[in-house]
C-alpha positions as CSV (number, residue, x, y, z in Angstrom):
1,M,0.0,0.0,0.0
2,V,1.3,3.4,-0.8
3,I,0.0,6.6,0.8
4,R,1.2,9.9,-0.6
5,I,0.6,13.2,1.2
6,S,1.6,16.2,-0.7
7,D,1.4,20.0,-0.4
8,N,2.0,23.0,-2.6
9,G,4.0,24.9,-0.1
10,V,7.5,26.5,-0.3
11,G,9.3,23.1,-0.4
12,M,12.7,22.4,1.0
13,E,16.2,23.3,-0.1
14,P,18.3,20.2,-1.0
15,A,20.4,20.4,2.2
16,Q,17.2,20.5,4.3
17,L,15.8,17.5,2.5
18,A,19.0,15.7,3.0
19,A,19.0,16.4,6.6
20,L,15.4,15.1,6.9
21,R,16.3,11.9,5.0
22,D,19.5,11.4,7.1
23,G,17.4,11.7,10.2
24,L,15.3,8.8,9.1
25,I,18.4,6.4,8.7
26,E,21.0,7.8,11.1
27,P,20.4,7.5,14.8
28,R,20.5,10.9,16.5
29,P,19.8,11.8,20.1
30,S,16.3,13.3,20.3
31,N,13.6,14.0,22.8
32,G,10.9,13.7,20.2
33,V,9.3,10.9,18.5
34,G,7.8,11.9,15.2
35,V,8.7,10.6,11.7
36,R,11.8,8.7,12.7
37,N,9.9,6.8,15.2
38,V,7.2,5.9,12.5
39,Q,10.1,4.8,10.2
40,E,11.7,2.6,12.8
41,R,8.3,1.0,13.6
42,I,7.6,0.3,9.9
43,H,11.1,-1.3,9.5
44,V,10.7,-3.5,12.6
45,Y,7.3,-4.7,11.6
46,F,7.6,-5.1,7.8
47,G,11.2,-4.8,6.8
48,L,13.6,-2.2,5.3
49,E,11.9,-2.2,1.9
50,Y,8.9,-0.4,3.5
51,G,8.9,3.0,5.3
52,V,8.7,6.8,4.8
53,S,10.3,8.8,2.1
54,F,10.3,12.5,1.1
55,E,10.6,14.4,-2.1
56,S,10.8,18.2,-2.3
57,A,12.2,21.1,-4.2
58,P,12.2,24.9,-3.5
59,G,9.0,26.4,-4.7
60,A,7.5,23.1,-5.6
61,G,6.0,21.7,-2.3
62,T,6.8,18.4,-0.6
63,V,5.5,14.9,-0.9
64,A,5.7,12.4,1.8
65,T,5.3,8.7,0.8
66,V,4.5,5.8,3.2
67,R,4.9,2.3,1.9
68,I,3.5,-0.6,3.9
69,P,2.4,-4.1,2.8
70,M,-1.1,-5.1,2.4
71,I,-2.0,-7.5,5.1
72,E,-3.9,-10.6,3.7
73,G,-7.4,-10.8,5.1
74,S,-7.5,-7.0,5.9
75,P,-10.1,-4.7,4.4
76,A,-8.9,-3.0,1.2
């Protein structure tokens, strides 16, 4: 299952997008939970091929994509 959330906002500079992506895979001390927690939980439950990813460009908005497997027997 693929869930895409997009906006038409200001987008992110490449360095900001890289920092967001790095935060999803590189352990960092943090007091928050947020996106990295969701990423870690998806990896634990479903494997590294699933998770959260981001695409963005300045002036073009941002797209967050969540990939999780369909569970057999669950409602579509």
